[in-house]
PLY file of the C-alpha trace (Angstrom):
ply
format ascii 1.0
element vertex 724
property float x
property float y
property float z
element edge 723
property int vertex1
property int vertex2
end_header
59.09 113.08 54.59
62.60 111.78 54.25
63.57 108.87 52.05
63.72 106.33 54.85
60.31 107.45 56.12
58.75 107.24 52.67
59.99 103.69 52.15
59.52 102.27 55.65
56.17 103.67 56.82
53.93 101.80 54.32
55.72 98.52 55.02
55.60 98.99 58.80
51.90 99.87 58.77
51.18 96.63 56.93
52.51 94.70 59.91
55.71 93.42 58.30
59.11 93.22 59.93
61.54 95.90 58.78
65.33 96.00 58.71
66.12 99.62 57.84
69.35 101.52 57.38
69.79 105.19 56.56
72.36 107.86 57.02
72.58 109.78 60.27
70.09 112.57 60.77
67.59 111.23 58.23
64.60 110.85 60.57
64.80 107.19 61.59
63.17 107.92 64.97
59.88 108.94 63.38
60.13 105.96 61.04
59.40 103.61 63.93
57.48 105.83 66.39
54.72 106.69 63.92
53.94 103.01 63.17
53.98 102.24 66.90
51.29 104.83 67.63
49.25 103.98 64.55
49.21 100.22 65.17
48.12 100.61 68.80
45.50 103.20 67.81
44.00 100.90 65.18
43.73 98.08 67.71
42.08 100.45 70.24
44.72 99.66 72.82
43.72 100.58 76.37
45.25 100.66 79.86
43.92 97.20 80.65
45.68 95.63 77.66
49.15 96.03 79.16
52.39 96.60 77.29
51.84 97.02 73.57
55.10 98.46 72.20
58.71 98.22 73.37
61.58 100.41 72.13
65.13 99.40 73.09
68.11 101.75 72.67
71.80 101.22 73.51
72.40 104.35 75.61
70.48 106.31 78.21
70.74 109.61 76.36
69.33 108.09 73.18
66.47 106.55 75.17
65.67 109.94 76.69
65.72 111.54 73.24
63.36 108.90 71.81
61.01 109.37 74.77
60.91 113.14 74.25
60.04 112.69 70.56
57.32 110.21 71.56
55.84 112.74 73.98
55.83 115.45 71.33
54.04 113.41 68.67
51.79 111.32 70.94
50.19 114.08 72.95
46.76 113.54 71.35
46.65 109.83 72.20
45.57 108.26 75.46
48.46 105.82 75.69
50.62 105.74 78.79
54.34 105.84 77.98
57.30 105.23 80.28
61.08 105.49 80.32
63.17 102.78 81.98
66.92 103.43 82.12
69.73 102.76 84.56
70.62 105.27 87.24
67.05 105.87 88.43
65.07 104.58 91.39
64.11 100.98 90.75
61.21 101.00 93.22
59.46 103.94 91.53
59.78 102.23 88.17
58.31 99.01 89.58
55.21 100.78 90.86
54.42 102.34 87.48
55.66 99.67 85.10
52.48 97.59 85.00
50.44 100.57 83.77
52.55 101.32 80.70
51.37 100.82 77.09
54.58 102.04 75.40
57.98 101.56 77.00
61.36 103.04 76.03
64.21 101.26 77.80
67.85 100.25 77.84
68.57 96.49 77.72
70.11 95.99 81.17
67.42 97.70 83.24
64.63 96.16 81.15
65.94 92.64 81.73
66.23 93.38 85.45
62.56 94.33 85.59
61.52 91.28 83.60
63.36 89.03 86.05
62.50 90.79 89.32
59.36 92.93 88.97
56.20 91.09 89.94
53.30 91.59 87.54
55.37 92.96 84.65
54.56 90.86 81.60
54.89 91.35 77.86
52.62 88.57 76.63
50.48 90.99 74.59
53.39 92.83 72.98
52.56 93.98 69.44
55.66 95.91 68.28
59.34 95.56 69.21
61.77 98.26 68.06
65.56 97.96 68.26
67.27 101.28 67.58
71.01 101.18 66.80
70.94 97.42 67.20
74.48 96.95 65.89
75.79 99.16 68.67
73.86 97.17 71.25
75.74 94.08 70.16
79.06 95.93 70.13
78.53 97.06 73.72
78.16 93.47 74.89
74.37 93.25 75.13
74.04 90.22 72.83
73.29 87.85 75.72
70.96 90.39 77.29
69.07 90.73 74.02
68.77 86.98 73.72
67.35 86.83 77.25
64.93 89.66 76.47
63.70 87.96 73.31
62.95 84.84 75.34
60.49 86.87 77.46
58.67 88.29 74.43
55.98 86.57 72.36
56.90 85.31 68.91
53.77 86.74 67.30
55.06 90.30 67.26
56.21 92.83 64.70
59.90 93.73 64.90
61.51 96.89 63.53
65.30 97.32 63.36
66.87 100.67 62.43
70.48 101.78 62.31
72.85 103.88 60.24
75.10 100.88 59.65
74.39 97.18 59.39
76.89 94.46 60.23
76.93 90.69 60.15
75.99 90.50 63.80
72.80 92.44 63.11
72.06 90.15 60.19
72.40 87.16 62.50
70.07 88.85 64.97
67.62 89.55 62.15
67.57 85.88 61.18
66.79 84.99 64.78
64.10 87.55 65.60
62.63 88.75 62.27
60.19 86.95 60.03
60.82 87.64 56.34
62.10 91.16 57.00
61.89 93.84 54.36
65.29 95.48 53.80
64.95 99.21 53.34
67.73 101.64 52.55
70.37 98.95 51.99
71.98 99.05 48.54
74.07 96.10 47.54
75.94 97.93 44.78
79.33 97.97 46.47
81.13 100.15 48.90
80.21 103.38 47.14
76.53 102.76 47.58
76.92 102.02 51.27
78.88 105.17 51.85
76.37 107.30 50.00
73.69 105.96 52.32
75.67 106.46 55.55
77.40 109.84 55.15
75.35 113.06 54.91
76.09 114.88 51.62
76.43 118.27 53.37
79.30 117.10 55.59
82.84 118.38 55.02
85.39 115.79 56.13
89.04 116.57 56.89
91.92 114.89 58.66
95.38 115.97 59.74
98.46 114.06 60.81
99.49 114.92 64.34
102.03 113.24 66.65
100.64 111.75 69.81
102.47 114.17 72.09
101.06 117.22 70.25
97.38 116.29 70.14
96.35 118.29 73.21
98.25 121.37 72.06
96.58 121.22 68.64
93.18 120.69 70.29
93.74 123.69 72.57
94.65 125.85 69.60
91.55 124.65 67.73
89.28 125.55 70.66
90.88 128.99 71.07
90.30 129.74 67.36
86.67 128.50 67.36
85.20 130.22 70.42
81.97 131.07 68.55
81.31 127.49 67.44
79.56 124.45 68.85
82.14 121.67 68.97
81.85 117.98 69.86
85.19 116.35 70.77
85.52 112.56 70.88
88.15 110.73 72.94
88.64 107.02 73.42
88.20 106.58 77.21
86.42 108.07 80.21
89.67 108.91 81.99
90.90 110.92 79.00
87.63 112.85 78.87
87.84 113.71 82.54
91.52 114.70 82.38
91.08 116.97 79.35
87.93 118.50 80.83
89.50 119.24 84.23
92.73 120.68 82.83
91.11 122.79 80.13
88.59 124.18 82.63
91.46 125.43 84.82
93.12 127.05 81.81
89.95 129.07 80.96
89.71 128.93 77.15
86.86 131.45 76.96
84.00 129.08 76.05
81.75 126.76 78.04
83.25 123.29 78.52
81.15 120.17 79.18
81.87 116.47 79.43
79.84 113.29 79.18
80.96 109.70 79.61
79.71 106.42 81.00
81.16 106.89 84.50
79.04 109.96 85.27
75.91 109.72 87.39
72.65 109.81 85.48
71.67 113.25 86.79
75.04 114.71 85.75
74.84 113.08 82.32
71.36 114.42 81.74
72.43 117.89 82.89
75.41 117.94 80.52
73.25 116.69 77.66
70.62 119.38 78.26
73.20 122.17 78.57
74.94 121.24 75.32
71.60 120.89 73.51
70.46 124.38 74.49
73.84 126.14 74.24
74.81 128.20 71.20
78.56 128.06 71.73
80.08 125.23 73.76
82.61 122.39 73.65
81.55 118.89 74.72
84.20 116.25 75.48
82.65 112.81 75.10
83.32 109.14 74.58
81.46 106.96 72.09
78.46 107.03 74.44
77.46 110.21 72.55
78.26 108.81 69.10
74.99 107.02 68.46
71.62 108.53 67.66
71.89 111.71 69.74
70.50 114.75 67.95
72.47 117.79 69.08
71.12 120.80 67.21
73.47 123.08 65.25
76.77 121.28 65.89
79.41 123.04 63.79
82.41 120.75 64.29
82.99 117.12 65.23
86.63 116.66 66.28
87.97 113.14 66.76
91.14 113.47 68.82
91.53 109.69 69.01
90.96 107.62 65.91
87.77 105.50 65.82
88.07 101.74 66.13
86.52 101.13 62.70
84.79 102.87 59.81
81.30 102.35 61.26
82.27 104.21 64.43
83.63 107.01 62.25
80.30 107.23 60.41
78.32 107.50 63.63
80.69 110.05 65.15
80.61 112.44 62.22
76.85 111.92 62.01
76.36 114.16 65.06
76.72 117.14 62.70
75.16 117.91 59.30
71.77 116.69 60.54
69.00 116.70 57.88
70.06 119.18 55.23
72.18 121.27 57.61
75.89 121.76 57.06
78.68 120.51 59.25
82.40 119.84 59.42
84.41 116.92 60.75
88.09 116.80 61.69
90.07 113.65 62.45
93.46 113.56 64.19
95.65 110.72 62.91
99.11 109.75 64.02
101.63 108.94 61.28
101.38 105.24 62.16
97.58 105.31 61.79
97.25 107.28 58.55
97.61 104.54 55.95
95.50 101.95 57.77
92.64 104.34 58.56
92.55 105.72 55.01
92.29 102.17 53.68
89.48 101.31 56.11
87.52 104.43 55.17
88.12 103.84 51.46
86.60 100.37 51.82
83.38 102.14 52.86
83.68 104.65 50.02
84.57 107.56 52.32
87.05 110.12 51.06
88.61 112.43 53.62
90.70 115.43 52.60
94.02 116.03 54.30
94.75 119.46 55.77
97.61 120.94 57.75
97.37 122.89 60.98
98.62 126.45 61.08
101.57 126.36 63.43
100.98 130.01 64.34
97.65 129.01 65.88
99.02 126.01 67.78
99.90 126.75 71.41
102.18 124.41 73.32
100.46 123.76 76.65
102.89 121.17 77.99
104.35 123.55 80.57
100.90 124.57 81.77
99.87 120.95 82.21
103.06 120.24 84.14
102.35 123.21 86.40
98.80 121.98 87.06
100.06 118.47 87.83
102.67 119.91 90.21
100.15 122.05 92.08
97.33 119.51 92.34
97.97 115.79 92.95
94.50 114.99 91.62
95.42 116.36 88.19
98.59 114.30 88.22
96.63 111.20 89.15
94.09 111.87 86.39
96.94 112.27 83.91
98.38 108.93 84.90
95.01 107.23 84.59
94.46 108.89 81.20
97.82 107.61 80.00
97.07 104.06 81.10
93.52 104.06 79.69
94.69 105.33 76.28
97.41 102.71 76.07
94.93 100.04 77.06
92.46 101.16 74.39
95.16 100.96 71.72
96.14 97.54 73.02
92.55 96.25 72.87
91.73 97.49 69.35
91.32 94.60 66.95
92.73 96.18 63.79
96.48 96.02 64.43
97.22 97.42 60.98
95.97 100.79 62.26
96.73 100.74 65.97
100.36 99.85 66.59
101.20 99.98 70.26
104.93 99.39 69.80
105.34 102.52 67.67
103.80 104.91 70.18
106.19 107.38 71.90
105.07 106.61 75.44
107.64 108.82 77.19
106.84 111.88 75.08
103.11 111.22 75.47
103.50 111.13 79.27
105.40 114.43 79.19
102.68 116.01 77.06
100.18 115.13 79.81
102.30 116.95 82.39
103.83 113.81 83.92
107.46 113.44 84.91
107.65 109.93 83.47
105.58 107.20 81.91
103.59 105.17 84.48
104.00 101.44 84.73
101.51 99.42 82.71
100.92 95.75 83.43
99.70 94.66 80.02
102.82 96.11 78.38
104.91 93.95 80.70
102.81 90.96 79.73
103.39 91.71 76.07
107.14 91.85 76.59
107.04 88.61 78.55
104.98 86.99 75.81
107.47 88.14 73.18
110.30 86.65 75.18
108.37 83.43 75.55
107.54 83.18 71.85
111.07 83.60 70.53
112.03 81.26 67.76
113.62 78.02 68.84
116.45 78.51 66.42
117.56 81.71 68.14
117.32 80.06 71.55
119.34 77.08 70.32
122.02 79.39 68.91
122.19 81.30 72.20
122.48 78.01 74.09
125.39 76.89 71.88
127.18 80.22 72.42
126.74 79.88 76.17
128.12 76.34 76.10
131.17 77.49 74.13
131.81 80.28 76.64
131.50 77.85 79.52
133.93 75.44 77.86
136.45 78.24 77.29
136.10 79.37 80.88
136.66 75.82 82.18
139.77 75.43 80.06
141.25 78.77 81.18
140.54 78.49 84.91
140.44 75.22 86.78
138.42 76.76 89.60
135.70 77.69 87.14
133.91 80.90 86.55
130.36 79.58 86.26
129.05 82.07 88.78
128.77 84.92 86.28
127.10 82.77 83.69
124.69 81.50 86.30
123.89 85.01 87.50
123.36 86.32 83.99
121.04 83.47 83.20
118.96 84.26 86.27
118.51 87.93 85.50
115.86 87.47 82.83
113.66 85.14 84.88
113.89 87.62 87.73
112.63 90.36 85.44
109.89 88.10 84.20
108.79 87.47 87.75
108.60 91.19 88.39
106.49 91.66 85.30
104.04 88.90 86.12
100.95 90.03 88.01
100.23 88.90 91.52
98.58 85.53 91.90
94.88 85.65 92.68
93.49 84.33 95.92
92.30 80.78 96.22
88.93 80.16 94.66
87.76 78.02 97.55
88.30 80.67 100.22
85.12 82.05 101.80
84.96 85.86 101.89
82.44 87.50 104.19
81.10 91.04 103.97
83.55 92.08 106.69
86.44 90.82 104.58
85.18 92.87 101.65
84.77 95.91 103.90
88.38 95.75 105.11
89.59 95.20 101.55
88.08 98.47 100.33
90.66 100.99 99.21
90.70 104.65 98.32
89.98 105.66 94.74
91.84 108.98 94.76
95.51 109.88 95.13
95.66 107.90 98.39
94.94 104.65 96.57
97.43 101.85 96.12
97.04 102.21 92.36
98.45 105.72 92.56
101.68 104.51 94.17
102.00 101.70 91.65
101.81 104.16 88.76
105.00 105.89 89.93
108.05 104.05 88.66
111.33 104.90 90.35
114.57 105.11 88.40
117.21 102.44 88.51
119.78 104.75 90.09
117.54 105.49 93.04
117.26 101.90 94.15
119.37 102.34 97.28
117.39 105.36 98.42
114.12 103.55 97.83
115.39 100.63 99.90
116.25 103.07 102.66
112.73 104.51 102.98
110.67 101.51 101.87
109.13 99.19 104.44
110.22 95.68 103.52
108.35 93.77 106.24
105.08 95.03 107.61
105.16 92.56 110.52
108.76 93.24 111.57
109.17 93.33 115.34
112.21 93.62 117.59
112.33 90.73 120.00
113.59 90.99 123.57
112.98 94.73 123.91
109.71 94.84 125.78
110.18 98.34 127.16
107.27 99.97 128.95
105.65 102.83 127.13
105.93 105.71 129.59
104.17 108.12 127.27
101.05 105.96 127.38
100.65 106.62 131.13
100.93 110.39 130.79
97.70 112.27 130.26
97.22 114.49 127.24
97.05 117.59 129.46
100.48 116.87 130.96
101.89 116.16 127.52
100.67 119.54 126.28
102.14 121.27 129.37
105.48 119.58 128.80
105.45 120.59 125.16
104.71 124.20 126.10
107.57 124.24 128.63
109.99 122.85 126.06
108.88 125.52 123.62
109.54 128.27 126.18
112.98 126.87 126.99
114.07 126.52 123.38
112.49 129.36 121.48
110.78 131.56 124.04
107.43 133.22 123.61
106.39 134.23 120.14
105.84 137.81 119.11
102.82 139.19 117.34
103.64 141.52 114.49
101.46 143.66 112.27
102.38 144.93 108.83
101.61 148.35 107.45
100.61 149.18 103.88
104.24 149.21 102.78
104.89 145.74 104.23
107.04 146.84 107.18
106.61 144.82 110.41
105.61 146.53 113.67
104.91 145.42 117.21
101.30 145.05 118.20
101.69 147.85 120.81
104.37 150.49 120.22
105.11 153.54 122.39
105.34 156.78 120.45
107.70 159.60 121.44
106.01 162.33 123.54
107.48 165.30 121.61
106.45 163.85 118.30
102.96 163.06 119.57
102.48 166.63 120.94
103.69 168.02 117.63
101.25 165.80 115.71
98.37 167.02 117.89
99.19 170.73 117.28
100.85 171.72 120.54
99.49 172.01 124.07
96.12 173.29 122.91
95.69 170.30 120.69
96.66 167.99 123.53
94.12 169.72 125.81
91.39 169.34 123.23
92.37 165.72 122.73
92.09 165.17 126.48
88.67 166.83 126.63
87.46 164.66 123.75
88.74 161.59 125.48
87.08 162.63 128.78
83.77 163.31 127.05
83.93 159.95 125.37
84.67 158.20 128.64
81.86 160.11 130.42
79.43 159.00 127.73
80.60 155.43 128.09
80.21 155.64 131.89
76.67 156.99 131.56
75.70 154.14 129.31
77.41 151.70 131.65
75.64 153.26 134.67
72.23 152.80 133.07
73.06 149.20 132.22
74.36 148.53 135.75
71.22 149.97 137.35
69.02 147.90 135.12
71.04 144.83 135.96
70.74 145.57 139.71
66.97 145.97 139.43
66.76 142.75 137.51
68.73 140.97 140.21
66.40 142.34 142.91
63.35 141.21 140.97
64.89 137.80 140.50
65.71 137.57 144.22
62.18 138.55 145.17
60.71 136.04 142.74
62.83 133.23 144.19
61.86 134.21 147.76
58.16 134.05 146.88
58.68 130.68 145.28
60.32 129.41 148.47
57.43 130.76 150.60
54.86 129.10 148.39
56.75 125.86 148.59
56.90 126.12 152.42
53.15 126.86 152.64
52.46 123.84 150.52
54.49 121.65 152.88
52.65 122.91 156.02
49.21 122.37 154.52
48.26 126.07 154.53
49.17 129.33 156.32
49.29 129.38 160.16
46.87 131.57 162.15
49.19 132.15 165.11
52.06 134.58 165.36
55.57 133.74 164.32
57.31 131.07 166.35
60.37 133.25 166.86
58.35 135.65 169.20
57.65 132.90 171.73
60.19 133.10 174.60
59.13 129.82 176.20
57.32 131.43 179.21
54.30 129.45 180.46
51.70 131.77 182.02
49.60 130.75 185.06
45.87 130.30 184.91
43.92 133.55 185.38
40.24 134.24 185.83
39.25 135.38 182.40
36.47 137.96 182.07
33.01 136.82 181.20
32.10 136.06 177.66
29.69 139.01 177.52
32.25 141.55 178.73
35.02 140.54 176.42
32.89 139.68 173.41
34.11 142.67 171.43
37.74 141.94 172.18
37.27 138.32 171.32
35.78 139.25 167.99
38.79 141.47 167.31
41.27 138.64 167.64
39.43 135.87 165.94
41.67 134.70 163.13
40.23 134.50 159.62
39.38 131.04 158.34
42.31 129.25 156.86
42.40 128.72 153.12
41.98 125.24 151.86
45.34 123.71 151.21
46.23 122.58 147.71
47.92 119.53 149.10
46.09 116.26 149.26
46.90 115.37 152.92
44.23 116.06 155.58
44.84 118.72 158.31
44.16 117.71 161.96
41.13 119.43 163.53
41.81 122.12 166.23
39.88 121.89 169.52
38.10 124.75 171.40
40.49 124.53 174.39
43.50 125.18 172.20
41.80 128.22 170.68
41.05 129.67 174.12
44.62 129.20 175.30
45.96 130.92 172.24
43.61 133.88 172.67
44.63 134.28 176.32
48.31 134.36 175.43
47.73 137.11 172.91
45.81 139.26 175.38
48.56 138.94 177.98
51.25 139.95 175.50
49.24 143.00 174.47
48.86 144.25 178.05
52.54 143.79 178.80
0 1
1 2
2 3
3 4
4 5
5 6
6 7
7 8
8 9
9 10
10 11
11 12
12 13
13 14
14 15
15 16
16 17
17 18
18 19
19 20
20 21
21 22
22 23
23 24
24 25
25 26
26 27
27 28
28 29
29 30
30 31
31 32
32 33
33 34
34 35
35 36
36 37
37 38
38 39
39 40
40 41
41 42
42 43
43 44
44 45
45 46
46 47
47 48
48 49
49 50
50 51
51 52
52 53
53 54
54 55
55 56
56 57
57 58
58 59
59 60
60 61
61 62
62 63
63 64
64 65
65 66
66 67
67 68
68 69
69 70
70 71
71 72
72 73
73 74
74 75
75 76
76 77
77 78
78 79
79 80
80 81
81 82
82 83
83 84
84 85
85 86
86 87
87 88
88 89
89 90
90 91
91 92
92 93
93 94
94 95
95 96
96 97
97 98
98 99
99 100
100 101
101 102
102 103
103 104
104 105
105 106
106 107
107 108
108 109
109 110
110 111
111 112
112 113
113 114
114 115
115 116
116 117
117 118
118 119
119 120
120 121
121 122
122 123
123 124
124 125
125 126
126 127
127 128
128 129
129 130
130 131
131 132
132 133
133 134
134 135
135 136
136 137
137 138
138 139
139 140
140 141
141 142
142 143
143 144
144 145
145 146
146 147
147 148
148 149
149 150
150 151
151 152
152 153
153 154
154 155
155 156
156 157
157 158
158 159
159 160
160 161
161 162
162 163
163 164
164 165
165 166
166 167
167 168
168 169
169 170
170 171
171 172
172 173
173 174
174 175
175 176
176 177
177 178
178 179
179 180
180 181
181 182
182 183
183 184
184 185
185 186
186 187
187 188
188 189
189 190
190 191
191 192
192 193
193 194
194 195
195 196
196 197
197 198
198 199
199 200
200 201
201 202
202 203
203 204
204 205
205 206
206 207
207 208
208 209
209 210
210 211
211 212
212 213
213 214
214 215
215 216
216 217
217 218
218 219
219 220
220 221
221 222
222 223
223 224
224 225
225 226
226 227
227 228
228 229
229 230
230 231
231 232
232 233
233 234
234 235
235 236
236 237
237 238
238 239
239 240
240 241
241 242
242 243
243 244
244 245
245 246
246 247
247 248
248 249
249 250
250 251
251 252
252 253
253 254
254 255
255 256
256 257
257 258
258 259
259 260
260 261
261 262
262 263
263 264
264 265
265 266
266 267
267 268
268 269
269 270
270 271
271 272
272 273
273 274
274 275
275 276
276 277
277 278
278 279
279 280
280 281
281 282
282 283
283 284
284 285
285 286
286 287
287 288
288 289
289 290
290 291
291 292
292 293
293 294
294 295
295 296
296 297
297 298
298 299
299 300
300 301
301 302
302 303
303 304
304 305
305 306
306 307
307 308
308 309
309 310
310 311
311 312
312 313
313 314
314 315
315 316
316 317
317 318
318 319
319 320
320 321
321 322
322 323
323 324
324 325
325 326
326 327
327 328
328 329
329 330
330 331
331 332
332 333
333 334
334 335
335 336
336 337
337 338
338 339
339 340
340 341
341 342
342 343
343 344
344 345
345 346
346 347
347 348
348 349
349 350
350 351
351 352
352 353
353 354
354 355
355 356
356 357
357 358
358 359
359 360
360 361
361 362
362 363
363 364
364 365
365 366
366 367
367 368
368 369
369 370
370 371
371 372
372 373
373 374
374 375
375 376
376 377
377 378
378 379
379 380
380 381
381 382
382 383
383 384
384 385
385 386
386 387
387 388
388 389
389 390
390 391
391 392
392 393
393 394
394 395
395 396
396 397
397 398
398 399
399 400
400 401
401 402
402 403
403 404
404 405
405 406
406 407
407 408
408 409
409 410
410 411
411 412
412 413
413 414
414 415
415 416
416 417
417 418
418 419
419 420
420 421
421 422
422 423
423 424
424 425
425 426
426 427
427 428
428 429
429 430
430 431
431 432
432 433
433 434
434 435
435 436
436 437
437 438
438 439
439 440
440 441
441 442
442 443
443 444
444 445
445 446
446 447
447 448
448 449
449 450
450 451
451 452
452 453
453 454
454 455
455 456
456 457
457 458
458 459
459 460
460 461
461 462
462 463
463 464
464 465
465 466
466 467
467 468
468 469
469 470
470 471
471 472
472 473
473 474
474 475
475 476
476 477
477 478
478 479
479 480
480 481
481 482
482 483
483 484
484 485
485 486
486 487
487 488
488 489
489 490
490 491
491 492
492 493
493 494
494 495
495 496
496 497
497 498
498 499
499 500
500 501
501 502
502 503
503 504
504 505
505 506
506 507
507 508
508 509
509 510
510 511
511 512
512 513
513 514
514 515
515 516
516 517
517 518
518 519
519 520
520 521
521 522
522 523
523 524
524 525
525 526
526 527
527 528
528 529
529 530
530 531
531 532
532 533
533 534
534 535
535 536
536 537
537 538
538 539
539 540
540 541
541 542
542 543
543 544
544 545
545 546
546 547
547 548
548 549
549 550
550 551
551 552
552 553
553 554
554 555
555 556
556 557
557 558
558 559
559 560
560 561
561 562
562 563
563 564
564 565
565 566
566 567
567 568
568 569
569 570
570 571
571 572
572 573
573 574
574 575
575 576
576 577
577 578
578 579
579 580
580 581
581 582
582 583
583 584
584 585
585 586
586 587
587 588
588 589
589 590
590 591
591 592
592 593
593 594
594 595
595 596
596 597
597 598
598 599
599 600
600 601
601 602
602 603
603 604
604 605
605 606
606 607
607 608
608 609
609 610
610 611
611 612
612 613
613 614
614 615
615 616
616 617
617 618
618 619
619 620
620 621
621 622
622 623
623 624
624 625
625 626
626 627
627 628
628 629
629 630
630 631
631 632
632 633
633 634
634 635
635 636
636 637
637 638
638 639
639 640
640 641
641 642
642 643
643 644
644 645
645 646
646 647
647 648
648 649
649 650
650 651
651 652
652 653
653 654
654 655
655 656
656 657
657 658
658 659
659 660
660 661
661 662
662 663
663 664
664 665
665 666
666 667
667 668
668 669
669 670
670 671
671 672
672 673
673 674
674 675
675 676
676 677
677 678
678 679
679 680
680 681
681 682
682 683
683 684
684 685
685 686
686 687
687 688
688 689
689 690
690 691
691 692
692 693
693 694
694 695
695 696
696 697
697 698
698 699
699 700
700 701
701 702
702 703
703 704
704 705
705 706
706 707
707 708
708 709
709 710
710 711
711 712
712 713
713 714
714 715
715 716
716 717
717 718
718 719
719 720
720 721
721 722
722 723
């Protein structure tokens, strides 16, 4: 067992609250999962007892990792364990949540279930675990944690583990822990704290690098470490995406991955799994991957952007050199950050050795990035967003002794990202406006006196006065200030419906309004911009209500008119084909007869060519003849089938087939009455001409009954026609 496990397990199994701190990769996960299983096993916890243990982690990836470790060590227990994180189906989690004994969750989704899920209660909770609790508070979950603690019973055991402990965690410990036992915390000064936090097998280095050369140095580092597993940290999601997209298109020769908070959960999990199983890969990440994640066999941790404080540095470099394994860490520092960061690390007892990059290995990729930005507007847009997000991160850092926004070469940094110029940034304009506003009153008073003296001199020299220039110059600065101020928000009392929000939606790609705002035009191009810029969207010319003739013309007539205009102006187009050498030819070209006969080998060759052509045509005609005959037979069969269908339909209408001859044979002659032979003499003939019984009709209507007189008349007519 590790040191933290040896010291914390006996205390945790006694039921006491623990506040533990140990260096990264020292086995803190088992230090709280083993007591969780053991405590529930001793109490014979069952499915009917409800939720018994709750583990809260700051990030989704860390929660997934804790859940996998719990599955591996708890396979012989009968407890039901669940994972509740953002990005998954809320309904599926609701259906299964009431059956869980052990739950691993992130704060936001857990609080959502506690507020919304019916039947989910934690009244019988026995153990609460907060992993990386200081990071939870840094990420803004302090209110969420307070709300979660209000849902939990006070008679519980609480375990807090982290690699670093801050005052905020101590405050949280005073609120939620009862007489906690501090484990792994040495109050012997900064050296003791550093020895606890940094793995002893970690090699730490840093190099000074200008801001505009960071990507070139990073590209050279990746090209020289193709057989290594590298984790690269950047300060913002937009930077991670920009570096990932551009480096992927430049094909460094190693697998590139990225992970940040803006990715969907499935994509984040896929990237995490790929980097965990890969032998050689480069992962670009934000600080979402800096806490608790156990990536096996990471060779290098490269921090392109400086961490916000020493604790973040400790957690970043802790992704390598995990539990007796070796690792290396490299930190890029700008000249303005070197002294401040070294002092902050020294306060924690961390010594970092300075190294220099081999300039022969550094490749300048500025031209390649410019080419990518020129070819693809999306890359250009990502570069602009990366520029703005980096400047904003520097602006929001608290330690201004390290991060000095005014000393950054913004123009050169924009060029290194492949941009033609630095995008406009609102918070920089606010800073300049604030500096103008906070000028010392003495300087303003001196400037006011100078202006008064100039006005007095101008009044004495010219009786007409020359106050116009002074007035204009005094109005220039307020005009600039107005341009720098952001737009005023809408009135708070206005009611916005869902349709208003729908029409206010805007594109998030290069078609967005933000993309056009990032492009700042030069001062010399003001006239041209005024020429092509729409000043009034509702501008309308009054008094010219001309009818729109094109609106009455159909689209077909418009196309016909366009085709006629094309024929009149340019004529019909020609189709050309190109041979292997690239020479154009007409689609159908006539070849000279002499040359063709010569190519065929004279008259004999032409004769043979004709015979071959005739044989081919005869074969085609035979095939066509067979197909035509088959088609004719098919048409005859179809015609016969339709005729039979018509006959059946006619029989159905008449109620059955008729027993008399066809109506067309009757010429309208009415024969006189004759003395018919006796019944005995003409019995045989009568039997010959008796019609067969009619078939029963399929129709539902009843047929009228025929009388004997009608039958006799019909028989007499037939006999007369036969004798004639």
